[in-house]
C-alpha positions, 0 to 999 in steps of 0.5 A: 377541057371542059369537066364538071365540078361539085360546088358543095363540100364533096367538091366532086369532078366528072368529065361528064355532066350530071348530077352530084352523087355523094350521099353526105353533100349538101349539093346531093342531087343538083347539078354539076357545074361546067368548068374550063380550068386547065389545071384542076384549080377549078378557078375558072367555073363556067356561069350557071344559066341565069348568072352573070360573069363574076357572080 
């Protein structure tokens, strides 16, 4: 199931797209990364626009 994660130190997770809202996270205000992992381990983030798989 697709969900969205923060790749900053807060490791936030949301079922909806958006931005990180954790005040002390270095990624605050940055878009959450789409993720398709089936088990909440977040080892399968979708590539960001302009990125290639595996980068």
